[in-house]
Every structure is written in C-alpha cells, then in structure tokens.
C-alpha positions as CSV (number, residue, x, y, z in Angstrom):
1,M,22.9,174.4,-37.7
2,P,21.9,176.3,-34.6
3,V,24.2,178.8,-32.7
4,I,24.2,179.8,-29.7
5,A,26.8,181.5,-26.6
6,T,26.2,180.7,-23.2
7,L,27.7,182.5,-20.6
8,T,28.6,180.9,-17.1
9,M,29.8,183.8,-14.7
10,N,30.2,181.9,-11.5
11,P,31.9,178.3,-13.2
12,T,32.6,175.2,-11.3
13,I,34.6,172.1,-12.0
14,D,32.0,169.3,-11.3
15,V,33.3,166.2,-9.3
16,A,31.1,163.5,-8.8
17,Y,31.8,160.1,-6.3
18,E,30.3,156.8,-5.7
19,V,31.4,156.0,-1.8
20,E,28.9,152.6,-0.6
21,R,28.5,154.5,3.0
22,V,28.9,157.6,4.2
23,F,30.3,158.4,8.2
24,H,31.3,161.3,9.9
25,T,35.6,161.5,10.6
26,H,36.3,158.3,8.7
27,K,38.2,158.4,5.6
28,M,35.7,157.0,2.8
29,R,37.2,155.1,-0.2
30,T,35.2,156.2,-2.8
31,L,33.7,153.2,-5.6
32,G,34.6,156.0,-8.4
33,E,35.4,159.4,-9.5
34,F,34.0,161.6,-12.4
35,Y,35.3,165.5,-13.2
36,A,32.9,167.8,-15.8
37,P,33.2,171.3,-16.7
38,G,30.2,173.0,-14.9
39,G,28.4,176.5,-14.1
40,G,24.9,176.7,-16.0
41,G,25.8,178.2,-19.3
42,I,29.1,175.7,-19.7
43,N,25.8,172.6,-18.7
44,V,23.9,174.1,-21.3
45,A,26.5,174.2,-23.9
46,R,27.7,170.7,-22.9
47,V,24.1,169.2,-24.1
48,F,23.3,171.7,-26.8
49,V,26.3,170.5,-28.7
50,R,24.3,166.4,-28.0
51,L,21.6,167.4,-29.7
52,G,23.3,168.4,-32.8
53,G,23.7,172.2,-32.2
54,N,26.9,174.6,-31.8
55,A,27.7,176.3,-28.9
56,R,30.1,179.0,-27.6
57,C,31.2,179.4,-24.2
58,I,31.9,182.4,-22.3
59,Y,33.0,182.2,-18.7
60,L,34.9,184.2,-16.4
61,S,38.5,181.6,-14.6
62,G,41.2,181.8,-12.9
63,G,43.8,180.3,-10.5
64,A,45.1,176.6,-10.8
65,T,41.4,175.5,-11.1
66,G,40.7,177.6,-14.2
67,G,43.5,176.3,-16.1
68,A,41.7,172.8,-14.7
69,L,38.2,173.7,-15.8
70,D,39.9,175.1,-19.2
71,G,41.1,171.3,-20.1
72,L,38.0,169.9,-19.0
73,I,35.5,172.5,-21.8
74,D,38.7,171.6,-24.0
75,Q,38.4,167.7,-23.4
76,H,34.1,168.4,-23.9
77,Q,35.3,169.9,-27.3
78,L,32.9,173.4,-26.7
79,V,34.5,176.5,-28.2
80,R,35.2,178.6,-25.7
81,T,36.3,182.3,-25.3
82,R,37.9,182.4,-21.2
83,V,38.0,186.0,-19.5
84,P,40.8,185.5,-16.8
85,I,40.1,186.7,-13.5
86,A,42.4,186.6,-10.3
87,G,40.3,185.0,-7.8
88,Q,39.9,180.8,-8.6
89,T,37.5,179.1,-9.4
90,R,35.7,177.2,-7.0
91,V,34.9,172.9,-7.3
92,A,31.8,171.9,-6.6
93,M,31.5,168.2,-4.8
94,D,28.4,165.5,-6.1
95,A,29.1,162.1,-3.6
96,L,26.5,159.4,-4.2
97,E,26.1,157.2,-1.4
98,T,25.3,153.9,-3.4
99,S,23.7,152.0,-0.1
100,T,20.9,154.3,0.0
101,G,20.8,156.5,-2.9
102,K,21.2,159.1,-1.1
103,E,22.7,162.6,-2.8
104,Y,24.6,165.1,-1.0
105,R,26.0,168.0,-3.3
106,F,28.5,170.9,-1.8
107,T,28.8,174.0,-3.6
108,P,30.7,176.7,-2.5
109,A,30.2,180.3,-3.3
110,G,33.2,180.8,-5.8
111,P,35.4,183.7,-6.5
112,H,35.4,187.9,-5.6
113,V,35.4,189.0,-8.9
114,E,36.5,192.8,-9.8
115,E,35.0,195.8,-11.8
116,A,37.3,195.4,-14.6
117,E,37.1,191.9,-14.9
118,W,33.0,192.0,-15.1
119,Q,33.2,194.6,-17.7
120,A,36.0,192.3,-19.4
121,C,33.2,189.8,-19.9
122,L,30.0,192.4,-21.7
123,D,33.1,193.4,-24.0
124,A,33.7,189.6,-24.8
125,L,29.7,189.1,-25.1
126,D,29.8,192.1,-27.5
127,G,31.9,189.7,-30.3
128,A,29.7,186.5,-29.7
129,E,28.4,185.5,-32.6
130,C,25.3,183.9,-32.4
131,D,20.8,183.7,-32.8
132,W,20.7,183.1,-28.7
133,L,22.3,184.2,-25.6
134,V,21.9,181.4,-22.6
135,A,22.9,183.3,-19.3
136,S,22.8,180.6,-16.7
137,G,24.0,180.6,-12.9
138,S,24.4,182.8,-10.1
139,L,26.4,185.8,-10.2
140,P,29.8,185.3,-7.7
141,R,31.0,188.1,-5.7
142,G,31.7,191.8,-7.0
143,V,29.3,191.1,-9.5
144,P,26.5,193.5,-9.7
145,D,23.1,192.5,-9.4
146,D,21.8,194.0,-12.5
147,F,24.4,192.6,-14.3
148,Y,22.2,190.4,-16.5
149,A,19.8,193.3,-17.6
150,L,23.1,194.8,-18.7
151,V,23.8,191.6,-20.8
152,A,20.3,191.8,-22.2
153,Q,20.2,195.5,-23.2
154,R,23.4,194.9,-25.0
155,M,21.9,191.4,-26.8
156,A,18.5,193.6,-27.4
157,A,20.1,196.0,-29.5
158,R,22.2,193.1,-31.3
159,G,19.1,191.3,-32.5
160,I,20.1,188.7,-30.1
161,R,17.9,186.7,-28.1
162,M,18.4,186.1,-24.1
163,V,17.3,182.9,-22.0
164,L,17.9,183.5,-18.4
165,D,18.0,180.9,-15.8
166,S,19.3,182.4,-12.2
167,S,17.8,183.1,-8.9
168,G,17.4,185.9,-6.5
169,E,18.0,189.2,-7.4
170,A,19.9,188.5,-11.0
171,L,16.9,187.3,-11.9
172,R,14.5,189.8,-10.4
173,Q,16.9,192.8,-12.1
174,G,17.5,190.5,-15.2
175,L,13.9,190.7,-15.7
176,A,13.0,194.2,-15.4
177,G,14.1,195.9,-18.0
178,G,11.9,193.0,-20.2
179,G,12.5,191.8,-23.2
180,I,14.1,188.6,-22.3
181,A,13.2,185.5,-24.6
182,L,13.1,182.5,-22.4
183,V,13.6,182.4,-18.4
184,K,13.4,179.0,-16.7
185,P,12.6,179.3,-13.2
186,S,12.1,176.6,-10.5
187,R,8.8,176.9,-8.7
188,G,11.2,178.4,-5.6
189,E,12.6,181.2,-7.7
190,L,9.6,182.3,-8.8
191,E,8.3,182.0,-5.6
192,G,11.2,184.2,-4.5
193,L,10.4,187.0,-7.8
194,V,6.7,187.1,-6.3
195,G,7.5,187.5,-2.8
196,Q,4.9,184.0,-2.2
197,K,4.5,180.8,-1.9
198,L,2.9,179.0,-4.8
199,P,1.8,175.5,-3.6
200,T,-0.4,174.0,-6.7
201,P,0.5,174.1,-10.5
202,E,-2.2,176.2,-11.1
203,A,-0.8,179.0,-8.5
204,V,2.5,178.4,-10.9
205,A,1.2,179.4,-13.8
206,D,-0.4,182.4,-12.6
207,A,2.8,183.8,-11.8
208,A,4.5,182.7,-14.3
209,L,1.5,184.5,-17.3
210,A,2.1,187.6,-15.1
211,L,5.6,187.7,-15.8
212,V,4.7,187.5,-19.6
213,T,1.6,190.3,-19.7
214,N,3.7,192.6,-17.7
215,G,6.5,192.4,-21.4
216,Q,9.6,190.6,-18.8
217,A,10.0,187.2,-20.8
218,Q,7.7,186.1,-24.2
219,I,8.0,182.6,-22.4
220,V,8.5,181.3,-19.1
221,A,9.1,177.7,-18.5
222,A,8.5,177.3,-14.7
223,T,10.1,173.9,-13.5
224,L,8.5,171.9,-10.0
225,G,10.5,169.3,-9.6
226,H,8.7,165.9,-8.8
227,E,5.6,167.2,-10.1
228,G,6.4,168.7,-13.3
229,A,6.6,172.1,-15.2
230,V,4.2,174.7,-16.4
231,L,4.7,176.9,-19.7
232,A,3.6,180.1,-19.9
233,H,3.6,182.7,-23.3
234,E,1.2,184.7,-25.4
235,G,-1.1,182.0,-25.9
236,G,-1.9,181.0,-22.5
237,T,-0.3,178.5,-19.6
238,L,0.1,173.9,-20.1
239,Y,1.2,171.6,-17.7
240,A,3.6,168.9,-17.9
241,P,3.0,166.0,-15.4
242,A,6.1,164.6,-14.4
243,L,7.5,161.3,-16.7
244,P,7.5,158.4,-14.3
245,I,11.2,158.0,-14.1
246,E,13.7,156.6,-11.4
247,A,15.9,159.6,-10.4
248,K,19.0,159.1,-9.7
249,S,20.9,162.8,-9.8
250,A,19.2,166.3,-9.4
251,V,22.2,167.6,-10.9
252,G,22.0,169.2,-13.9
253,A,18.5,168.8,-14.8
254,G,17.5,172.4,-15.2
255,D,20.2,173.0,-17.6
256,S,19.7,169.9,-19.2
257,F,15.3,171.6,-19.1
258,V,17.4,174.4,-20.7
259,A,19.2,173.3,-23.7
260,G,16.5,170.9,-24.7
261,M,14.0,173.9,-24.8
262,V,16.7,176.2,-26.4
263,Y,17.7,174.1,-29.0
264,A,13.9,172.9,-30.1
265,L,13.4,177.0,-30.8
266,A,16.4,177.9,-31.9
267,T,15.5,175.1,-34.8
268,D,12.2,176.6,-35.4
269,A,9.9,174.9,-32.5
270,S,6.7,176.5,-31.2
271,A,6.3,177.4,-27.5
272,E,5.0,174.2,-26.9
273,E,6.8,171.9,-28.7
274,A,9.9,173.2,-27.2
275,F,8.2,172.7,-23.6
276,R,8.1,169.1,-24.4
277,H,11.4,168.7,-25.7
278,G,12.7,170.5,-22.3
279,V,11.0,168.4,-20.0
280,A,12.0,165.7,-21.7
281,A,15.7,166.8,-21.5
282,G,15.4,167.7,-18.0
283,S,13.9,163.9,-17.5
284,A,16.5,162.3,-19.4
285,A,19.4,163.8,-17.5
286,V,17.9,162.5,-13.5
287,L,17.8,159.1,-15.1
288,R,21.6,158.7,-14.8
289,A,24.0,159.8,-11.5
290,G,26.6,162.0,-11.4
291,T,27.2,165.0,-14.1
292,D,26.4,163.9,-16.9
293,L,23.8,165.4,-17.8
294,A,20.8,165.0,-20.7
295,R,22.0,162.4,-23.3
296,A,20.5,162.7,-26.7
297,D,19.0,159.0,-27.0
298,D,17.3,159.3,-23.8
299,I,15.7,162.8,-24.9
300,A,14.5,161.0,-28.0
301,R,13.3,157.9,-26.0
302,L,11.1,160.0,-23.5
303,L,9.8,162.7,-25.9
304,P,6.8,161.0,-27.1
305,Q,5.6,160.5,-23.4
306,V,5.5,164.2,-22.5
307,R,2.1,165.1,-22.2
308,L,1.0,168.5,-22.3
309,D,-2.3,169.6,-20.2
C-alpha cells in the first residue's frame, strides 16, 4: 500500500450550501449544508485514501474552529498530526445557486502564524514516515515565502519525494532550490511564475518544460481548466484535452488531480499514466457539487476516456 504524508499550512473548514436564489440583504434559507475538512493537503489525503492508499495529514490548527477541524478530519478517518497554533483556523464557504447553477466561493486569508509555530511544523515533518510528501496550498501570514524550499531540503535529505502545489512567491521560492518531484500549477499560477501570458496549450507546455530543463521539477502537470492539462517531463510534453462532462463545482478539482497522479506514481506508474489518472481524478471532482471531491468509482469510469496528444 503506498504511503504519503500531506502538509497543509493553511487548512480550512469547508462549508457548502445550496440555495435557490442569492439575494443581497435578505435572509436566504439553504436547501442543504455540508461540512468537510479542507485545504490542499487535507483534500489530497481524502482522495488518496479513497483510492486505496495510506495518508498522514500534517497541518496547523488553532482556536475553536481548529477543534472543529480536528473532529472533521477524524470523521474522515484520516491519520493526523496536528501542530497547534494560537490563531483561529479559517472557515471557507461555497454557495451553489440551484436556479442558475452558479457557484459563489468565499475564502478568508487565515490566521497569522508565529515563527515558533511554523518551526514546530518543520520539526513535525522530520518524524513523518512516508515515500512522498505533498505540500499543497497557500502559506498563512507570518510564514516565510521560502518555507516550502526549507521543507524540500529536509525531504531531499531523507530521500522523500516532494510534490508542490502552491502559488505566488511560495511556489516560486519552493521551486528555486530544485529537486521537486512533481509540481502542479494552474495556467494562472504558471503565468505568474514566468511573468507572461500563456495563451495556448503549446505556450504552457514550453513554460512547463523549461522548469524541467532547469532542474526545478522532474514532472510538471499544468491544468488549463476547461481546456484540459499539459504534462512536461524529461521525455517531452503531452496534452490532454478536457473530458466532455458537465461541471457542477470547481472545488477540490486541483487537489483531486494531485491525489490521482501521486497515487499512480506511488504505485510505480509512468509519468504519462499518472498524468492520465490525474486528469480523470480532476474531472471526477467537478461532477459533484459542494466539497465532496473525486470518488474512486468516478475516476475508474473516466480514466479510459482520457486521451493524450
């Protein structure tokens, strides 16, 4: 059974509502409400375990909302290492307007983290027993931009392969030291990294391959939303068109993509085959509204439909 650890520096309690119409000022009665533990690494762990793997979640948690997050993680039967902080864990909200199918998402910045707290997180990582570490999500306030680079150094020293999924300076500096096994930027995140627009899949592929050539990452999987995804590795680049499915929610699609790809890599699949699993998992996530993420049966059903060009 493949074993991974996931790192979530800025986790959330994800709350999802369904409402017939969204109006300003007026009280709106919801048709349903759903609560789930969230944040990049926690979402990856949820899907990874559904696929049959074993995942340990390492995350920061604080305040009354932090206790609620711990309980939600336990409900999902995830193995966890909680690093306590003084600040309150954030709560994110997703509202689906059922009359139009439009989705409204609200995501707070999250707590301020003290140096002693993020240092304690680094110490917790030293005890992680895993083959892969997935560091996913934004860095909260107070955590230095080179934090993921510090994590990568520690993982490399222990022979643990690191996956990075972040944005902005956290992504840039996380890649600066090189040696990342897999990075999964969106098109927008990759554009921010290279400092220019990437209007076509070909332009995305060139930028992604440059990260491989420069030694910053061994595999780059760049997601393009409704246009599909691009893979770059030492063997070249491939393009996967988006599957013709009806998208009901964008929540957790990228995290599901990472989980599907890492699960395949951890079970000795090739980069190309792992990419196909990632595309199938990301597509499976958007089939369901709210915060449910990808499910194994949907991934298996969609996998034969993934085409690589």
